[in-house]
N, C-alpha and C positions, 0 to 999 in steps of 0.2 A: 866784507867791506869796510874800511876805516870810516870812523865816524869823521864828521865835516869839523868837530871841535879839536879833534886830535890833530886834522891835516893842517888848519888854521896854526896851532901850538908849533907843529913842526914846521910850517912855512914862517913865522915869526924867527925861529932859530937859524933860517938862511937854508931849509931843506928843499933844494930845487926840484926833486923827484914828487915831493908834496904839494909844490906849487903846480905841476904840471897834473897831478890828480885832481888837485881842486878846481883849478882850470875845466878839466874833462869833465868833471861832473857838475859844473855850473853851467857850462857854456850853452847848451840847449836852452836852459831856462832864461838865460840873459838875453840870448838872441830872440827867444820867442815874446819875450816882453817888450824889447826894441821894434821888433817888426811888428806888433800891434800898434805902436804909436807911430814908427815911422812909413809904414805901407810900402816899404822899398825894401828888397832884400840887401842891396849893396849898402844903404844906408843903416840899416839894422846891423850888419857887420862891423861898420866904421864905429857906430856906438857900442857894440858888445866890446870890441879891442881897446876904445877908450875905457871904458868900464873897468875892464882888466888891469889896465894900468894904474886906475884910480886906486883899484881894491888893493893893488899891491904897496902902492904908497900910503895907502892909509889902514893897512892890516893892524897897526899897533893900537890905533884906535877904535877897532872893535872890541865891544865889552862883551867877553864870554857869555853872560847872563842873556844876550838877546838872541834872537833867531838869525842865522847867519845867512839865510834864505831872506829874510824879512829885509835884511839889512842890503844885501846884494840887488835885490828886487828896487828897493826903495832907491838905491846909486843909479840903476839902469834908469828907472823911470825919472829922475831928477836929470840925467844925461840927455834923454830924448825930450824932456821940455826945454832945457837950455838950447839944444839944436835945432828945435822947431821956432824957438823965439829967434834965433840967430838969422835964419832962412824965411823968405816969405811962405806961409803954409799953402800947400798944393790942395786940393780937393781930393778926397780920397778916392781909390782906385774902385771900381764898380765891383771887380772880379779879382780876388786876392789870389795869389799862387795857393796851391795847397802843402807846397812842401814846408811852408813856415807855420810858426804858431802851434798846431795841437800836435802832441806825440801821440798817436794811434798805434796802440799794441800790435805788432806783427807777430801773429802766430800761425804764419803760412797760411793765411787764407788764399781759398778759390779764387779765380778770376773773377766770377760774379760779387763774390763778397768785398773783393779789393775796389772794383768799381762801384757798390754802393758806398762804402766806405769812402772813396772819393769823392761820391756824390755827395753824401752828408757832410764833408769837410766843406767842400766849395760851398755849399749851402749856408753853414754855418759863419763863413768869412765873408759871403755876401750879406747876410744878415748883420753881422759885426760891423760892417762898413756903412750901413745904413743908420747904425743907432746914435745917440749923441754920444760927445766924448766922454762924459763921465758916466754914463752907462756901460759904456764901452770898457773903459777904465775897470769899474767895479766887476763885470764879467771876469775881463782878464786876469785881475789880482785875485779874485776868491775862487772863481770855476776853473779857470785854464792854470794860472798858478799856484793853486790851492793853499793861497794865505788863510789864517783864520782872521774871523772880524777883528778881533783886539789888535793884530797886526796891521790891516788895514786902516782900522782907527788911528792908529800911531803914524803910519806913513802918511796920510792924509790929512792928520792934525784935524780930525772929525770926531764927536760924540761916537760912542758904539751904537747907539740909538739911530743917529742918523745913518751910520754905514748900515746897519741892518734893515732900514727902511729904503735906503737907494739899492741895495743888494737884490731885495725883493722887486721893488720897480724895474731893476735893469733885467731881472730875469723875465718878467711880464712881458716886457719890451722885446727882449729878444725873440721868446714864443710868437708873439705877433709878428715880427719881422720875417720870422722863417714861415709861419702859416700864411703870409702874404705872397711870400716867394714861391712856396710849394704848398698848396692847400692838402697835398696828401699827408703833410704832417700834423694835422689837426689833432686835439684831445682824444686820447682812448676812449673807447665806449660812449662817444659824444659829449662826454663831460669836459667844462670848461674851466 
């Protein structure tokens, strides 16, 4: 698989195939972030399309020493915030569709495993929908998108210590929400 930095360099030189490969590599991540903010698949697709237009227009502005993933996640977050500001915010949906958000590995699970995974994903999405915006954002950026704490600190313009504490509080809030929605997901061996 070609490194992202190589694809970016080839895109800057006008290589259309490299651009297609870069979009394919990042489209799931961009859609996932957009969906977490927009709570609507169509809105998330629109945001993702806008983001890739912006990425293409600003590719020369990307500094190679930065993480491309952090850069595109930042751009996606900003596009979502802009779109949410332009329209009156709707209350979050109580049940989010399973198809968006998390990438669940498909190693050909049996029907029971697939049903259990779907139940867990729905539970996670419901719990995320009940969290505060800042906690949900922290879970999405760190745990779902896999950004490093330093990248999140730069993205949100916060000190790293603040990001660490918010991340910890967000995980505790998520666990609490999940336990409220489904007590079967309590701590193992009665530990909390």
